[in-house]
C-alpha positions in Angstrom: 17.4 -4.7 -32.9 14.3 -5.7 -30.9 13.4 -3.9 -27.7 13.7 -5.9 -24.5 10.4 -4.7 -23.3 6.9 -4.3 -24.6 5.7 -2.3 -21.7 6.0 1.1 -23.3 6.1 0.4 -27.0 3.9 2.1 -29.6 4.3 -1.2 -31.5 2.2 -3.0 -29.0 -0.4 -0.3 -29.0 -0.7 -0.7 -32.8 -0.6 -4.5 -32.6 2.7 -4.9 -34.4 4.8 -7.7 -32.9 8.2 -9.0 -33.9 6.7 -12.4 -34.3 6.4 -13.5 -37.9 3.3 -15.5 -38.5 2.6 -16.8 -42.0 -0.5 -15.0 -43.4 -3.4 -17.3 -43.6 -6.8 -17.1 -45.1 -9.3 -15.5 -42.7 -12.0 -17.6 -41.1 -15.4 -17.1 -42.7 -17.2 -14.5 -40.6 -20.2 -15.6 -38.6 -21.4 -12.1 -37.8 -20.7 -8.8 -39.5 -19.2 -6.0 -37.5 -20.8 -2.6 -38.5 -17.5 -1.1 -39.7 -15.2 -1.5 -42.6 -13.3 -4.8 -42.7 -10.1 -2.8 -43.0 -10.7 -1.5 -39.5 -10.0 -5.0 -38.2 -6.6 -5.4 -39.8 -3.6 -5.9 -37.5 -2.2 -2.5 -38.3 -5.2 -0.6 -37.1 -4.9 0.8 -33.5 -8.1 2.8 -33.3 -10.9 1.5 -31.1 -14.2 0.7 -32.8 -17.0 2.5 -31.1 -19.8 1.7 -33.4 -23.0 3.9 -33.2 -24.7 1.8 -35.9 -27.1 -0.8 -34.5 -26.2 -4.3 -35.4 -28.5 -6.3 -37.7 -28.9 -9.2 -35.3 -30.2 -8.5 -31.8 -30.1 -12.0 -30.3 -27.8 -12.2 -27.3 -24.7 -14.3 -27.8 -21.9 -15.1 -25.6 -18.4 -15.9 -26.8 -16.5 -18.2 -24.4 -12.7 -17.8 -24.7 -10.3 -20.2 -23.1 -6.9 -21.7 -23.8 -8.5 -24.9 -25.1 -11.8 -25.7 -26.9 -14.2 -28.1 -25.2 -13.8 -30.7 -28.0 -11.8 -33.9 -28.5 -9.8 -34.3 -31.7 -8.8 -37.6 -33.3 -7.1 -38.4 -36.5 -9.2 -40.5 -38.9 -8.1 -44.1 -39.4 -7.3 -43.4 -43.1 -5.1 -40.4 -41.9 -7.2 -38.1 -44.1 -8.7 -35.4 -41.9 -9.9 -35.2 -38.4 -12.8 -36.3 -36.3 -14.2 -34.2 -33.5 -16.5 -34.8 -30.5 -17.6 -32.8 -27.5 -15.5 -33.1 -24.3 -18.2 -33.8 -21.8 -15.8 -33.3 -18.9 -15.0 -29.7 -20.0 -16.3 -27.0 -17.7 -16.7 -24.7 -20.7 -19.3 -27.1 -22.2 -21.1 -27.7 -18.8 -21.5 -24.0 -18.1 -24.0 -23.6 -20.9 -26.7 -25.1 -18.6 -26.7 -21.9 -16.6 -27.1 -19.5 -19.5 -30.4 -18.4 -21.0 -32.0 -21.1 -23.3 -32.2 -18.7 -26.2 -28.6 -17.5 -25.9 -26.2 -18.7 -28.6 -22.8 -19.9 -27.3 -19.6 -19.8 -29.4 -16.2 -20.9 -28.3 -12.8 -19.6 -29.1 -9.7 -21.6 -28.1 -6.9 -23.8 -29.2 -6.9 -27.6 -30.0 -4.9 -30.2 -28.0 -3.5 -31.6 -31.3 -1.2 -30.2 -33.9 -3.1 -29.5 -37.2 -1.1 -29.1 -40.4 -1.3 -25.6 -41.8 -2.7 -27.0 -45.0 -5.7 -28.5 -43.1 -6.4 -25.5 -40.8 -9.0 -23.8 -43.0 -11.0 -27.0 -43.4 -10.8 -27.8 -39.7 -11.9 -24.3 -38.8 -14.9 -24.5 -41.1 -15.9 -27.9 -39.7 -15.6 -26.8 -36.1 -17.5 -23.6 -36.8 -20.4 -25.4 -38.7 -20.8 -28.3 -36.4 -19.6 -27.2 -33.0 -19.7 -23.3 -33.1 -16.1 -23.4 -32.2 -13.4 -21.1 -33.6 -9.9 -22.6 -33.2 -6.9 -20.4 -32.6 -3.8 -22.1 -34.2 -0.7 -21.0 -32.5 2.7 -21.3 -34.3 4.8 -24.0 -32.6 7.5 -21.5 -31.4 4.8 -19.2 -29.8 2.9 -22.1 -28.4 5.9 -23.6 -26.6 7.0 -20.3 -25.1 3.5 -19.2 -24.3 2.1 -22.3 -22.6 5.1 -24.3 -21.4 7.1 -21.2 -21.0 5.3 -18.2 -19.5 2.1 -19.9 -18.3 3.7 -23.0 -16.7 7.2 -21.6 -15.7 6.2 -18.2 -14.5 2.4 -17.7 -13.8 1.5 -21.1 -12.6 4.3 -21.4 -10.0 3.9 -17.8 -8.9 0.1 -18.0 -8.5 0.8 -21.1 -6.3 3.3 -19.2 -4.1 6.5 -20.6 -5.6 9.2 -17.9 -6.2 12.1 -18.5 -8.5 14.8 -18.1 -5.9 17.4 -19.7 -8.1 17.9 -20.2 -11.8 17.4 -24.0 -11.4 14.4 -23.6 -9.2 11.5 -22.1 -11.2 13.8 -20.2 -13.6 14.4 -16.5 -13.9 12.0 -14.2 -15.7 12.5 -14.5 -19.5 11.3 -11.5 -21.5 10.9 -13.6 -24.7 8.4 -15.8 -22.9 6.4 -12.7 -21.9 6.5 -11.6 -25.6 5.2 -15.0 -26.7 2.4 -14.7 -24.1 1.4 -11.3 -25.4 1.6 -12.6 -29.1 -0.6 -15.6 -28.2 -3.2 -13.5 -26.5 -3.2 -11.3 -29.6 -3.9 -14.3 -31.9 -6.9 -15.2 -29.6 -8.2 -11.7 -29.9 -8.0 -11.8 -33.7 -10.2 -14.9 -33.6 -12.7 -13.2 -31.3 -12.8 -10.1 -33.5 -13.6 -12.3 -36.6 -16.9 -13.5 -35.1 -17.9 -10.7 -32.7 -20.9 -8.5 -32.9 -19.9 -5.9 -30.4 -23.3 -4.3 -29.8 -25.0 -7.6 -28.9 -22.4 -10.1 -27.7 -21.0 -10.9 -24.3 -17.4 -12.2 -24.0 -16.4 -14.4 -21.1 -12.6 -15.1 -20.8 -11.3 -17.9 -18.7 -8.1 -18.4 -16.7 -4.6 -17.1 -16.4 -3.6 -18.1 -19.9 -5.5 -15.1 -21.3 -5.0 -12.3 -18.7 -4.0 -9.7 -21.2 -6.7 -10.5 -23.8 -9.1 -7.9 -22.3 -6.8 -5.1 -23.4 -6.7 -6.3 -27.0 -10.5 -6.6 -27.2 -11.2 -3.3 -25.3 -8.9 -1.4 -27.7 -11.1 -2.5 -30.6 -14.5 -2.3 -29.0 -14.5 0.1 -26.0 -18.1 -0.7 -25.0 -17.8 -4.4 -25.3 -19.5 -6.4 -22.5 -16.7 -8.6 -21.2 -16.0 -10.8 -18.1 -13.0 -12.7 -16.9 -12.8 -15.6 -14.4 -9.6 -16.8 -12.8 -9.7 -20.6 -12.0 -6.4 -20.6 -10.2 -5.5 -18.9 -6.9 -4.5 -15.3 -7.0 -1.5 -14.8 -4.7 -1.0 -12.3 -1.9 0.5 -8.9 -3.0 3.9 -9.8 -1.5 4.1 -12.6 -3.9 2.4 -11.0 -7.0 4.6 -7.9 -6.7 7.7 -9.9 -7.6 6.4 -10.4 -11.1 8.2 -8.0 -13.5 5.1 -7.4 -15.6 2.8 -7.0 -12.6 1.3 -3.7 -13.7 0.7 -4.7 -17.3 -1.3 -7.8 -16.2 -3.4 -5.8 -13.6 -4.2 -3.1 -16.1 -5.2 -5.6 -18.7 -7.6 -7.4 -16.3 -9.1 -4.0 -15.4 -10.2 -3.7 -19.0 -12.8 -6.4 -18.2 -16.1 -5.4 -16.7 -16.4 -8.2 -14.2 -13.6 -10.2 -12.7 -14.4 -13.5 -11.0 -12.6 -15.5 -8.3 -13.4 -18.8 -6.5 -12.9 -17.4 -2.9 -12.8 -14.2 -1.0 -9.1 -14.7 -0.2 -8.2 -14.7 -3.9 -10.4 -11.6 -4.5 -8.9 -9.9 -1.5 -5.3 -10.5 -2.8 -6.3 -9.0 -6.2 -7.8 -5.9 -4.6 -4.8 -5.5 -2.4 -2.5 -5.6 -5.5 -4.7 -3.0 -7.3 -4.4 -0.7 -4.2 -0.7 -1.1 -3.6 0.5 -1.2 -7.3 -2.1 1.0 -9.1 -3.6 3.0 -6.2 -7.1 1.8 -7.1 -9.4 1.3 -4.2 -12.5 -0.8 -4.0 -15.9 0.0 -2.6 -18.6 -2.4 -1.3 -22.2 -1.3 -2.0 -25.3 -3.4 -1.3 -23.3 -6.6 -1.2 -21.4 -5.9 -4.5 -17.7 -5.1 -4.6 -16.5 -2.7 -7.3 -13.3 -1.0 -8.4 -13.6 2.6 -9.6 -11.2 2.9 -12.5 -11.3 6.0 -14.7 -15.0 6.4 -14.4 -15.8 2.7 -14.9 -16.9 0.4 -12.2 -15.3 -3.0 -12.5 -17.3 -5.7 -10.6 -15.6 -8.3 -8.5 -17.4 -11.6 -8.4 -16.7 -14.2 -5.7 -18.3 -17.5 -6.6 -16.8 -21.0 -6.3 -17.6 -23.2 -9.4 -19.6 -26.4 -9.0 -19.9 -29.7 -10.7 -22.4 -30.9 -13.3 -24.9 -32.9 -11.3 -26.5 -34.5 -14.3 -23.3 -35.9 -15.6 -22.3 -37.5 -12.2 -25.7 -39.0 -11.7 -25.8 -40.4 -15.2 -22.4 -42.0 -14.6 -23.7 -43.6 -11.4 -26.3 -45.5 -13.4 -23.9 -47.0 -15.9 -23.4 -50.8 -15.8 -19.6 -50.3 -16.0 -19.7 -48.4 -12.8 -21.8 -51.0 -11.0 -19.6 -53.8 -12.2 -16.4 -52.0 -11.2 -17.9 -51.1 -7.8 -18.8 -54.7 -7.0 -15.3 -55.7 -8.0 -13.7 -53.1 -5.6 -16.0 -54.2 -2.8 -14.6 -57.7 -3.1 -11.1 -56.4 -3.4 -11.3 -54.3 -0.2 -13.7 -56.5 1.8 -13.2 -55.9 5.5 -11.0 -52.9 4.9 -11.5 -49.1 5.5 -10.7 -47.3 2.3 -9.3 -43.8 2.2 -9.1 -42.3 -1.3 -7.0 -39.7 -2.9 -7.6 -38.4 -6.5 -5.0 -35.9 -7.7 -3.2 -34.7 -10.7 0.5 -35.5 -10.7 1.5 -32.0 -9.8 4.1 -30.5 -7.4 1.3 -28.6 -5.6 -1.1 -31.5 -4.9 0.7 -32.6 -1.8 0.5 -36.3 -2.7 3.7 -37.2 -0.9 2.5 -35.3 2.2 -0.6 -37.5 2.1 1.5 -40.7 2.0 3.6 -39.5 4.9 0.4 -38.8 6.9 -0.8 -42.3 6.1 2.5 -43.7 7.3 2.2 -41.7 10.5 -1.4 -42.9 11.0 -0.3 -46.6 10.9 2.5 -45.8 13.4 0.4 -43.7 15.8 -2.6 -46.0 15.6 -1.5 -49.6 15.1 -5.1 -50.8 15.2 -5.4 -49.6 11.6 -2.6 -51.8 10.4 -4.1 -54.5 8.2 -7.4 -52.6 8.1 -6.9 -49.1 6.5 -6.0 -48.7 2.9 -5.1 -45.5 1.0 -6.0 -45.7 -2.7 -4.2 -42.9 -4.5 -5.2 -42.2 -8.1 -2.6 -40.0 -9.8 -3.8 -38.4 -13.1 -1.2 -37.8 -15.7 1.0 -34.7 -15.3 0.1 -31.7 -17.4 3.4 -30.0 -17.0 7.0 -31.1 -17.1 10.3 -30.3 -15.4 12.9 -31.5 -12.9 10.7 -30.5 -9.9 7.9 -32.8 -11.2 10.4 -35.6 -11.8 11.7 -35.3 -8.2 8.2 -35.4 -6.7 7.3 -38.5 -8.8 10.4 -40.3 -7.6 9.7 -39.3 -4.0 6.1 -40.6 -4.2 7.1 -43.9 -5.6 9.8 -44.3 -2.9 7.3 -43.5 -0.2 4.8 -46.0 -1.6 7.4 -48.7 -1.7 8.6 -48.0 1.9 5.2 -47.9 3.4 4.1 -51.2 1.7 7.3 -52.9 2.7 7.0 -51.7 6.3 3.3 -52.3 7.0 2.3 -54.7 4.2 1.5 -58.4 4.7 0.1 -61.1 2.5 -3.3 -60.0 1.2 -2.8 -56.4 2.5 -1.1 -53.4 0.9 -1.6 -50.2 2.9 -1.1 -48.0 -0.2 -2.6 -48.8 -3.6 -1.0 -46.3 -6.1 -2.8 -46.0 -9.5 -0.6 -44.1 -11.9 -2.7 -44.0 -15.1 -5.7 -42.1 -16.6 -8.9 -43.1 -14.8 -12.3 -42.5 -16.3 -15.1 -40.7 -14.4 -17.0 -44.0 -14.4 -14.1 -45.8 -12.6 -13.6 -42.9 -10.3 -17.2 -43.1 -9.3 -16.7 -46.7 -8.4 -13.8 -45.8 -6.1 -15.8 -43.0 -4.6 -18.5 -45.5 -3.8 -16.3 -47.8 -1.7 -14.2 -45.0 0.0 -15.1 -44.2 3.6 -13.1 -40.9 3.4 -11.7 -38.7 0.7 -8.3 -37.0 1.5 -7.1 -33.9 -0.3 -3.7 -32.5 0.9 -2.9 -30.0 -1.8 -0.6 -27.3 -0.6 -2.3 -24.8 -3.0 -5.1 -25.3 -5.4 -7.5 -22.9 -7.2 -10.7 -24.9 -6.5 -10.5 -28.8 -6.7 -13.9 -30.3 -7.4 -12.9 -33.9 -6.3 -14.7 -33.5 -2.9 -17.9 -32.4 -4.7 -17.8 -35.5 -7.0 -17.2 -37.7 -4.0 -20.2 -36.3 -2.0 -22.6 -36.8 -5.0 -21.4 -40.3 -5.6 -21.8 -41.2 -1.9 -25.3 -39.9 -2.0 -26.1 -41.9 -5.1 -25.5 -45.3 -3.5 -27.3 -47.2 -0.8 -25.8 -48.5 2.4 -24.3 -51.5 0.7 -22.2 -49.1 -1.4 -19.7 -48.8 1.5 -17.9 -51.9 2.6 -17.9 -51.0 6.3 -21.4 -49.4 6.3 -24.1 -51.3 8.3 -26.4 -48.5 9.2 -28.3 -48.2 5.9 -27.7 -44.4 5.7 -25.7 -42.3 3.2 -22.6 -40.9 4.7 -19.2 -39.5 3.7 -16.2 -37.9 5.3 -13.7 -35.4 4.0 -10.2 -34.4 5.1 -9.2 -31.4 3.1 -6.4 -28.9 3.0 -7.2 -25.4 4.1 -5.3 -24.2 1.1 -7.7 -25.3 -1.6 -10.5 -23.2 -3.0 -13.4 -25.5 -2.1 -12.4 -25.7 1.6 -14.5 -22.7 2.7 -17.6 -24.2 1.2 -17.2 -27.5 3.0 -17.9 -26.6 6.6 -18.4 -30.2 7.7 -15.0 -31.3 6.5 -12.0 -31.8 8.7 -9.6 -29.0 7.6 -5.9 -29.6 7.9 -2.6 -28.0 7.3 -1.0 -30.6 5.0 2.5 -29.6 6.1 1.7 -30.8 9.6 2.1 -34.5 9.1 1.2 -35.5 12.7 -2.0 -33.4 12.7 -3.0 -34.7 9.3 -2.6 -38.3 10.6 -4.8 -37.5 13.6 -7.4 -36.0 11.2 -7.4 -39.2 9.2 -7.9 -41.3 12.4 -10.7 -38.9 13.5 -12.5 -39.2 10.1 -12.5 -43.0 9.8 -13.3 -43.5 13.5 -16.1 -41.0 13.7 -19.6 -42.3 14.6 -21.9 -42.9 11.8 -24.7 -40.4 12.9 -22.1 -37.6 12.8 -20.9 -38.7 9.4 -24.5 -38.7 8.1 -25.1 -35.1 9.4 -22.0 -33.8 7.8 -22.8 -35.6 4.5 -26.3 -34.2 4.4 -25.0 -30.7 4.9 -22.4 -31.1 2.2 -24.8 -32.7 -0.3 -27.3 -29.9 0.1 -24.7 -27.3 -0.7 -23.1 -29.2 -3.6 -26.5 -30.0 -5.3 -27.7 -26.4 -5.1 -24.4 -24.8 -6.1 -23.7 -26.7 -9.2 -21.9 -25.5 -12.4 -25.2 -24.1 -13.8 -25.8 -22.0 -10.6 -22.2 -20.7 -11.0 -22.5 -19.7 -14.6 -26.0 -18.2 -14.2 -24.8 -16.1 -11.3 -21.7 -14.9 -13.2 -23.8 -14.0 -16.3 -26.4 -12.1 -14.3 -23.7 -10.1 -12.6 -22.1 -9.4 -15.9 -25.4 -8.1 -17.2 -25.9 -5.9 -14.2 -22.4 -4.5 -14.4 -22.7 -3.7 -18.1 -26.3 -2.3 -18.1 -25.1 1.4 -18.5 -22.5 0.6 -21.2 -24.3 2.2 -24.1 -25.6 5.2 -22.1 -22.2 6.5 -21.0 -19.7 8.4 -23.1 -16.4 6.5 -23.4 -13.0 7.3 -24.7 -10.0 4.9 -25.1 -6.7 6.5 -24.0 -3.1 5.4 -23.5 -0.6 3.2 -25.3 0.5 -0.4 -24.8 -0.9 -2.0 -21.6 -1.5 1.5 -20.3 -4.6 1.6 -22.5 -7.8 2.1 -20.6 -11.3 3.3 -21.2 -12.5 6.5 -19.6 -16.3 6.4 -19.0 -18.3 9.4 -18.0 -21.9 10.1 -17.4 -23.5 11.9 -20.3 -24.0 15.0 -18.1 -20.4 14.9 -16.8 -18.0 16.6 -19.2 -14.7 18.3 -19.3 -14.8 22.1 -18.7 -14.1 23.9 -21.9 -11.9 26.9 -21.5 -13.4 28.6 -24.6 -17.0 28.1 -23.2 -16.2 29.4 -19.7 -14.2 32.4 -21.0 -17.1 33.3 -23.3 -19.6 33.1 -20.5 -17.2 35.0 -18.2 -17.0 37.9 -20.6 -20.8 38.2 -20.8 -21.4 38.2 -17.0 -21.8 41.2 -14.7 -21.4 39.7 -11.2 -19.1 36.8 -10.6 -18.4 34.4 -7.7 -15.2 32.4 -7.9 -14.7 29.8 -5.2 -11.5 27.7 -5.2 -10.2 24.9 -3.1 -6.4 25.0 -2.3 -4.7 21.6 -1.9 -5.3 19.4 -5.0 -6.9 22.3 -6.9 -4.4 25.2 -7.3 -1.6 23.3 -5.5 -0.7 19.7 -6.4 -1.2 17.2 -3.5 2.2 15.7 -4.2 4.1 19.0 -3.8 6.3 19.1 -0.8 6.3 22.9 -0.7 2.7 23.9 -0.1 3.1 27.6 -0.5 1.5 29.1 -3.6 3.7 29.9 -6.6 4.2 33.4 -7.9 2.2 32.4 -11.0 -0.8 31.4 -8.9 -0.6 34.6 -6.8 -0.4 36.7 -9.9 -3.5 35.0 -11.5 -5.5 35.4 -8.2 -4.5 39.1 -7.9 -5.6 39.7 -11.5 -9.0 38.0 -10.9 -9.5 39.9 -7.6 -8.7 43.2 -9.3 -11.7 42.9 -11.6 -14.6 44.8 -9.9 -17.1 42.3 -11.2 -15.4 39.4 -9.3 -15.7 38.1 -5.8 -12.9 35.5 -5.3 -12.6 33.2 -2.4 -10.2 30.4 -1.5 -12.2 27.9 0.6 -9.9 25.4 2.2 -9.5 23.0 5.1 -6.2 24.6 6.0 -5.8 26.9 8.9 -5.2 30.7 9.1 -1.6 30.1 7.8 -3.2 30.2 4.4 -3.9 33.9 5.0 -0.2 34.4 5.5 0.8 32.5 2.3 -1.8 34.4 0.3 -1.1 37.8 1.9 0.0 39.4 -1.4 -3.6 38.9 -2.6 -5.1 41.8 -0.6 -8.6 41.6 -2.1 -8.9 37.8 -1.8 -11.5 36.3 0.5 -10.4 33.3 2.5 -12.5 30.7 4.3 -10.1 28.6 6.5 -10.7 25.4 8.3 -13.7 24.6 6.1 -15.2 28.0 6.9 -14.9 28.1 10.7 -12.8 31.2 10.1 -13.6 33.7 7.4 -12.5 37.0 6.1 -13.4 39.0 2.9 -10.0 40.6 2.4 -6.6 40.9 3.9 -7.6 44.2 5.6 -10.4 42.6 7.6 -10.2 40.6 10.8 -11.0 36.9 10.9 -14.7 36.1 11.7 -15.7 33.0 13.6 -18.5 31.4 11.7 -18.9 28.3 13.8 -22.0 27.7 16.0 -20.1 26.6 19.0 -17.0 27.8 20.8 -16.9 24.8 23.1 -13.7 22.8 22.4 -13.9 20.4 25.3 -14.3 17.6 22.8 -10.6 17.9 21.9 -9.7 16.3 25.3 -11.7 13.3 24.2 -10.7 13.0 20.5 -7.0 13.7 20.8 -6.1 10.7 23.0 -8.0 8.4 20.6 -6.1 9.8 17.6 -2.7 9.5 19.4 -3.5 5.8 20.1 -4.0 5.2 16.4 -1.0 7.3 15.5 1.3 5.3 17.7 -0.1 2.0 16.2 0.1 3.2 12.5 3.6 4.0 11.2 3.5 6.9 8.8 0.4 8.6 10.2 0.3 12.0 12.0 -2.1 14.4 13.7 -2.7 18.0 12.5 -4.0 20.3 15.1 -6.1 23.2 13.9 -7.8 25.9 16.0 -11.2 24.4 15.4 -10.5 20.8 14.3 -8.2 17.8 14.6 -7.1 15.9 11.5 -5.5 12.4 11.4 -3.4 11.9 8.2 -2.4 8.5 6.8 -1.2 9.3 3.3 2.3 8.0 4.2 1.1 4.9 6.0 0.8 1.4 4.4 -2.2 1.8 2.1 -4.1 -1.2 3.3 -3.4 -0.8 7.0 -3.9 3.0 6.9 -7.3 2.6 5.3 -8.3 -0.1 7.8 -7.2 2.0 10.7 -9.0 5.1 9.4 -12.3 3.1 9.2 -11.7 1.8 12.7 -10.9 5.3 14.0 -14.0 6.7 12.4 -16.2 4.3 14.2 -14.3 4.8 17.5 -14.5 8.6 17.3 -18.2 8.6 16.3 -18.8 6.4 19.4 -17.0 8.5 22.0 -18.1 11.8 20.5 -21.7 10.9 20.1 -22.9 13.5 22.6 -20.5 16.3 21.5 -21.3 19.2 19.0 -18.9 17.9 16.4 -18.9 16.0 13.1 -16.5 13.2 12.3 -15.7 12.9 8.6 -13.3 10.9 6.4 -11.6 12.2 3.3 -8.7 11.6 1.1 -6.2 9.9 3.5 -7.7 11.8 6.4 -10.1 11.5 9.3 -11.3 14.9 10.6 -13.2 16.0 13.7 -14.7 19.5 13.4 -17.5 21.5 14.9 -21.1 20.8 13.7 -22.5 23.2 11.1 -19.1 23.9 9.6 -18.6 22.9 5.9 -17.6 24.3 2.6 -21.2 24.1 1.5 -22.3 26.5 4.3 -19.5 28.9 3.3 -20.5 28.9 -0.3 -24.1 29.6 0.6 -23.1 32.4 2.9 -20.9 34.1 0.3 -23.6 33.9 -2.4 -26.3 35.1 0.0 -24.2 38.2 1.1 -23.6 39.0 -2.5 -27.3 38.9 -3.2 -28.1 41.1 -0.1 -25.6 43.7 -1.4 -27.4 43.7 -4.8 -24.6 41.9 -6.5 -26.5 38.7 -7.2 -24.1 36.4 -9.0 -24.9 35.6 -12.7 -21.6 33.6 -13.0 -20.4 31.0 -10.5 -17.2 29.0 -10.7 -16.5 26.5 -8.0 -13.5 24.1 -8.2 -12.4 21.4 -5.7 -10.9 18.0 -5.6 -12.1 16.0 -2.6 -15.2 15.0 -0.6 -15.4 18.2 1.4 -15.8 20.1 -1.9 -18.8 18.0 -2.7 -20.7 20.0 -0.1 -20.2 23.1 -2.2 -21.2 21.4 -5.4 -24.4 20.2 -3.7 -25.8 23.6 -2.8 -25.7 24.8 -6.4 -28.5 22.5 -7.4 -30.9 24.6 -5.3 -29.1 28.0 -5.5 -31.2 29.4 -8.3 -34.5 28.2 -6.8 -33.6 29.8 -3.4 -32.8 33.1 -5.1 -29.2 33.5 -3.9 -28.0 33.6 -7.5 -29.5 35.2 -10.6 -32.3 33.2 -12.3 -30.1 33.1 -15.5 -26.9 32.4 -13.7 -24.2 30.2 -15.4 -22.9 27.7 -12.7 -19.7 25.8 -13.3 -19.2 23.3 -10.5 -15.9 21.5 -11.4 -14.1 18.7 -9.8 -10.4 17.9 -10.3 -9.9 14.5 -11.8 -12.4 12.2 -13.5 -14.3 10.5 -10.7 -17.9 10.2 -9.4 -18.9 13.7 -8.3 -21.9 16.0 -7.8 -20.1 18.5 -10.1 -21.1 18.6 -13.7 -17.6 19.4 -15.0 -14.1 18.2 -14.5 -10.5 19.2 -15.2 -7.8 16.5 -15.2 -5.3 18.1 -12.8 -4.1 21.2 -11.1 -2.1 22.3 -14.2 -5.4 22.5 -16.1 -7.0 24.4 -13.3 -4.2 27.0 -13.3 -4.4 27.2 -17.1 -8.1 27.8 -17.1 -7.8 30.5 -14.3 -5.0 32.1 -16.3 -7.4 32.4 -19.3 -10.0 34.0 -17.1 -7.4 36.4 -15.7 -6.4 37.4 -19.2 -10.1 38.1 -20.0 -10.6 40.2 -16.9 -11.3 43.9 -16.9 -8.5 45.1 -14.7 -8.2 48.9 -13.9 -4.8 50.3 -15.0 -3.9 51.4 -11.5 -4.4 47.8 -10.3 -2.1 46.5 -13.1 0.6 49.0 -12.2 0.4 48.0 -8.5 0.7 44.4 -9.3 3.7 45.0 -11.6 5.4 47.0 -8.8 4.7 44.2 -6.3 6.2 41.6 -8.7 9.3 43.8 -9.2 9.7 44.3 -5.4 9.4 40.5 -4.8 12.0 39.8 -7.6 14.4 42.4 -6.0 14.0 40.7 -2.6 14.8 37.3 -4.1 
């Protein structure tokens, strides 16, 4: 019996799917991968991390999309196929922005069904003549993958339509998800057949292939790979309803660069990564990046453009001129508004018709003069929702024409057939205003095409134009991707029919000089930000993001869609227990500095008191006369009470403001100032943010104030923390304090107090007492511990440790750090300390005392 889920299956990790595909002959390989062919078979799960340089060094890019940029047509004799480039395909046009010497290959499916007996010949033909590699999907997978998961689940959800009822969008179907995964795996096999992982770039396009990065990353962990989403990415409230939300996010994060058309789409994606995966983004020098297991995944925000050369060449065609003249005669004396949309439930065509109807009611002067020409491209999908929309559109057209029409005048001209670019250009030429009322659209390049076509004609190209200047007007929905780029357009909420009608009136009644200024602004933007500009920018960012790929050490870990690559700097490595124990045994004077929360005590633990095991290990380490052991923490003096059984343990509380060398000694104040008047300023500010931020709290220490937001909404808490940081820095500018942010905290503490100062003081006092450390172990997990790690770089030069000292600065978790070593979690820290304790030279009397203390504690329990 098949499992209902692929999310945790070893089968998926090994590439074995319960989808039986007939074995076919492999496509002849274009490039050789420097590994055995057997390593590329389906049953191999190991990543290929080739250290052998490839034989060909020319840069290539493999463009992967659902469909190849070619047109297929059966030959008249029904023997074989004929192919030609699809000049309208974005995948073909983007080549203009890539380097001239870069070879471009395409992987995708065909729009036609090819008989299995012809597939090998077709593959060879497309490879030889078009550098295209077709992925042939079995009919059962194709239907469930494209019409099923893509069109029934992803497409509606990404356009903000939730399946509230079984007959409205449909419930989540696990078999459709399985087909989606299987189809993505077939695409990955085609990429693997031609890839040269050391030299090639891979650029994946759109929501059809969102899990493809995981399949490719598992095979080639250092592959340079980008992904661009051409549809909207929904807000986290919508996206989180998807049952396979984590699997898709984790798969996308296996790419190196993820592109979106607008900041809104990128913001929604980043919010989902934060809320679902706990992955936060950082912005540095204008670039946005996600830190994910040591890798930085770039986020690219760049709206796609049009192919200027193609549009301009169409404008020169005789067919276009002839058709334009014909349309001028047809609409002579009329003001033409134009709509060009796919027949789609999200294009808002009926809302546009209702707005036109309202315009004619509210402004009767346009009756007999204003005409809406609506071109409806054939529908790509199917379903009852689409059929209902089509019926509603036809009914609206009929009603408006019957109500406002007259002999020689139809207020709505509805064109329900495929229209070529040449004919579209003719309509653009005669239209005074283009209207886009989509309720949700990834980009929509129709306004760009319209602007270029209006620039390409003289004043006579517009029926009502008498000024001799080029001009255009746009009324566009605020919910489409191109809207932010068109600052001169009249933006509308298409759901507000009355406001849209007023916008139409404003657009066609606007003075010509104003239309000209808006047109010039738009044309300048569109002509500069064309498709070549977009692809060039994406490729350059992909190069920049991947520049350190082959310098870093990488490991692939995890099963199924939990697979990810851990990337580390060559100098950053895991702390080996055997190595540190060996060094520990050889040393004569040791300094051991430990953070508390997140280091010896898990951050997630509700009970923050140390376990008996931790106390026993610390006591054993303290009992060795060669050791000086300190816990250096941001916690207050209560830490001394919790660790009171460790009588020889040194404690630095509140980042070192209070310090004692053993339980027998009094606390010393190490701060430079005893003036705490600043608390009267800082505390009211913190209270203000606490009241406004549900889940936040204030911790009062003797020397510091800490605002915690771990339990607040992740996005809001982070935003409030940044705002509070600026607020506190402003009001405390003249006070002797430092304002710092950390893991889910904002802290105000006296100046000159840090863990780095504490570490330096401990090591200096050891040197003054002729116990100069030749072994230093320092472990911590957050930003405050970085101050300790930083001082070790100069410790030997300053003479506070032995010239031959072995220094082990270790962070908890694999993340950017000034430490040279890491341990994965607190359990590994405790295990390592336990090994050091076992290797310690503990006097017998100390061992006996410790055993007695343990027995007493057990008796009391």
